[in-house]
C-alpha positions in Angstrom: 0.1 0.0 0.1 2.7 2.5 0.8 4.3 2.0 -2.6 1.3 3.3 -4.0 1.1 6.6 -1.8 4.1 8.3 -3.6 3.4 7.6 -7.3 -0.1 8.8 -6.9 0.8 12.1 -5.1 3.3 12.6 -7.9 0.7 11.8 -10.7 -1.7 14.3 -8.7 1.0 17.2 -8.4 2.0 16.8 -12.2 5.7 16.9 -10.7 8.7 15.2 -11.9 9.4 11.5 -11.5 11.1 10.5 -8.2 13.1 7.2 -8.1 13.7 5.7 -4.7 17.3 4.8 -4.4 17.1 3.2 -0.9 16.0 3.6 2.7 17.1 2.8 6.3 14.8 2.0 9.3 15.0 4.3 12.2 12.1 3.1 14.4 10.7 -0.4 14.4 6.9 -0.5 14.5 4.9 -3.8 15.4 1.9 -2.9 13.0 2.6 -1.2 9.7 5.7 -0.1 8.1 8.7 1.2 10.3 9.8 4.6 10.3 12.7 5.3 7.9 14.8 7.7 6.0 14.3 7.5 2.3 16.7 8.7 -0.4 15.0 9.7 -3.6 16.6 10.9 -6.9 15.0 13.5 -9.0 16.4 14.1 -12.7 16.0 18.0 -13.4 13.0 18.0 -16.1 14.6 20.9 -18.0 18.4 20.2 -17.4 19.9 17.3 -19.0 22.7 15.7 -16.8 21.6 17.0 -13.2 20.0 14.7 -10.8 19.1 15.8 -7.2 19.2 13.4 -4.3 16.9 14.0 -1.4 16.8 12.3 2.0 13.8 12.7 4.3 12.0 11.0 7.0 9.0 8.8 6.2 6.5 8.0 8.8 5.4 4.3 9.2 3.0 2.5 11.4 -0.7 2.3 10.5 -0.9 6.1 9.5 2.1 5.4 7.2 0.8 2.4 5.7 -2.7 4.1 4.9 -0.8 7.1 3.4 -2.5 9.5 6.0 0.9 10.2 8.2 2.3 13.5 8.3 5.9 13.2 7.5 8.8 15.2 9.1 9.6 18.7 7.6 13.2 18.2 7.5 14.9 17.1 4.1 18.6 17.3 2.7 19.5 17.8 -0.7 22.6 17.1 -3.0 22.3 17.9 -6.6 25.1 16.6 -8.9 26.1 16.5 -12.7 25.6 12.8 -13.8 26.3 13.5 -17.5 27.1 16.1 -20.0 24.8 19.2 -18.8 22.5 20.6 -21.7 19.6 22.9 -21.4 17.5 22.3 -24.7 15.3 25.5 -24.2 15.5 28.6 -21.8 14.6 28.1 -18.3 13.2 30.7 -15.8 15.5 32.3 -13.3 13.4 30.6 -10.6 11.3 27.5 -11.0 9.8 24.8 -8.7 10.8 21.5 -10.5 9.1 19.3 -8.0 6.7 19.2 -5.1 5.2 16.3 -3.1 2.7 16.3 -0.5 3.9 15.2 2.9 0.8 15.5 4.9 -2.9 15.0 4.1 -3.5 18.9 3.7 -1.2 21.4 4.7 2.4 20.4 4.0 4.5 19.9 0.9 8.2 19.0 0.4 9.3 21.5 -2.6 12.5 21.7 -4.8 13.3 25.0 -6.5 16.0 25.5 -9.3 17.3 29.2 -9.3 19.9 30.2 -12.0 23.1 32.2 -10.7 24.0 33.6 -14.0 27.1 35.5 -12.7 28.7 32.2 -11.6 27.2 30.2 -14.3 25.8 27.8 -11.4 22.3 26.2 -11.0 21.4 26.4 -7.2 18.7 24.0 -5.8 16.7 24.6 -2.7 14.5 21.7 -0.7 12.1 23.1 1.9 8.7 22.3 3.3 6.2 25.1 2.8 4.9 24.6 6.6 6.6 27.0 9.0 8.2 25.1 11.9 9.0 27.2 15.0 9.3 30.5 13.0 11.2 29.5 9.9 10.9 26.7 7.3 13.4 23.9 7.3 15.7 24.1 4.1 18.6 22.7 2.6 20.6 24.2 -0.5 23.0 22.7 -3.1 24.5 24.0 -6.3 25.7 22.5 -9.5 28.4 24.5 -11.4 27.9 24.5 -15.3 31.0 24.5 -17.5 32.1 28.2 -18.5 31.6 27.1 -22.1 28.0 26.0 -21.8 25.6 29.2 -21.4 22.5 28.7 -19.3 19.8 30.0 -21.4 17.4 32.0 -19.3 13.7 32.9 -20.2 13.2 36.8 -20.4 
C-alpha cells in the first residue's frame, strides 16, 4: 500500500518522477511499516545531466501504511552533474521543479531551481512550505555549469 502513495501523489501534482534509491529503518513498528529515512533521486526535468538526491523521513505505522501520516519537515538535498549538462530550451531564473504532499492537507516538500547567472551555476533548494518554529526547514546545493555552456534564461 505504501508503495502506491508516492506515485499517486506525484501524478496528482503533475511533478517530476522520483526514483527511490534506498532507505534505512529508524524505528521499528509492530503494526505497519517502520519509520525510515528514504533517499529519492529526481532528474531535473529541464536540465539534462543533473540529478538531485533528497533524503527525508517517512512515517510508518498504521498511518504510514494508509498514506495519512504527516512526515517530518526536514529534508536534505545534494544535486550533482551525472552526465553532460545541456539545457534544450530557456529556463526561468527560478522554477519549482518538484513538489510532493507530505501531509494530508497543509504540507508539501518542494524543490526549486534558481539560476546564478554571474557564476554560471544552478542552485537547488528543498524546503517544506509549513513553517516550523518561525522558519521553514530547508537545504541548498549547487551545480556549477562549465563556462563554455551558457545557461539560457527565459526573459
